[in-house]
C-alpha positions, 0 to 999 in steps of 0.5 A: 362588514359589521364596522360599516354604519353610514353610507355617503354616495357622491354626485360629481356636478360640473356647476356647483350653483346650478346643481344646488338648485336642481338637487334643492328642487329634486329633493324638495328642500335644501341641503342638510349640510355644507361642508366645504364645496360638499353639499349633503341631504339625508335620505335615511338615518344611514345613507346621504347623497352628496353634491361636489363641483368636479367637472371632469368626473361629472355625470357618471354617477348611478343612484337608486333611491327607494321611495314612497309615493312615486306618483307624488314625487313625480308631480312635484318634480314636474312643477319644476320642470324635472322630467324623466323616463317612463315608469316601468314595473318589473315582474316583482311588482317595484315601479322604477323610473330613471331621471337624469340630472343636467350632467347627466347623472343618473338618480332611479327612483324605485317604489316597491309594491303597495303589498310590501308597503 
C-alpha cells in the first residue's frame, strides 16, 4: 500500500451548524479547511478528520485519536460542557477515554504511557 499517503476520516452528522460548533470546541479551533459542505480538521501531517451532514448516517463513526496531554484536553473540553466516559488505563499503560458527539459518534482519545513520550 505504498501508494496511499493520507487518511481522511469522515464523521456524518445530522445538523452541520450544530456539529461545527461542537467540533470547534472539541478540536479547540475552527476547521482548518471548508470544502463544499465538509469541514476538515488536520490532526497530523497526513491525517484529517472531516465532518459532513448526512442525517441518515449520523452517529455511527468510531475514531481514536492519539494525543499528548490527555488531562489538559479533558479539562478544556469540560469548560465547553463536553463530557466523557471514565478514563481507562490499559495493561500496556495507554490511557483511553470515549467522548460522544451530540449525534452519538464515538471519538476516543488515547495517550501512550509516559515512558513512550
